[in-house]
Residue, then its C-alpha position, 0 to 999 in steps of 0.5 A: t479370393a486373392t488380393c491385389p499387391q498394393k503399396v498404398k491402401p485405397r479407401q476400400a481393399v480391392d480383391c483380384r479376380l481368380p484365373t478361373d473367373p470368365y473376365y480374368p483376361l479382361t482385368s488381369m492385363g492392366r488398366s489401359f487394357l481394362i479401359g480399351n476393352f470397356i470402351g469396345v464392348a460399350k461400343n458393341l452394346q451401342a450398336t446392339a442398341a441401335a439394331t434394336l431400335a432399328l428393328y422396333a422402329q421397322k415394325n412400328l413397336t414402342v420400347s417401354n422402360e421395363q422392356g430396355i432396349v438391351p436384354t440382360n442376357d446380352p454378353d456385352y451387357q454382362a461384360i459391362q455389369e461385371i468389369d464396371t466394378d473393376l474398371s472404377n475400383g482400379m480408377d480409384f486406386a489410381s487416383f488415390s495412389i497419385f495423390m498419395l504420391w503427390y502428398e508425399q513429395m509435396p514437402k520436398i517440393k516446397t523446400n526446392l521452390g524456396i531454395v530456388a526462390a532464395c537463390q534468385c533473390i541472392m542473384f538479383l541482389f548480386m546483380y544490382f550491387i556488383l553490375f547495375r549500381p556501379f553503371i548507374h553511377q557512372l552514368k549519373s556522373e557522365f550526365n553531370q559532366c555533360f551538363v556542365m560541359i553544355r552550360l559552358i557553351p555560349k548562348n550564340q553558339i546554341e542558336k547557331v546549332l539550333e539553325i544548322k539543325e533546322f537547315l539539316s532537318g529542312k534538307a532532310n525533307v527535301i531529299t525525302q521528297i525527291e525520293d518520293n517523287l522517283 
């Protein structure tokens, strides 16, 4: 038998079918083709089983476990039996290959993620110290200046401002009531 070329060896070595094997065309075209054919053969087998059950139901016969619904000499049944090993080995190889690829790439990914996290921390600190901190200090000084200016306003002026505010808010209420009535 010929052996499959493999970059990464899975847990078990897998032998390829020879070109003289009747199932060679099904298994040599790749996993997706093999899966598609496996599903097609399984659907044919299911249709055969359904037809057999319908025939048994028409004749009022029962199927025993020893008898089976599909005969073992059915070509679809034999194809499932033959292809099953190739399919499971192929899926095992694909899973193992993907795992090994992930396992090989993981140190690089961790390093890259660490570099990205460090850059984000540096950018955050840069934004805080260069942009936000001076702006916060400026706002704080402006707030203190406004507070000092407000304290300089005489008390009777503050009362007048409050009266004007009440007057304007009352007018605003009147205007909204008139608009609502329109």
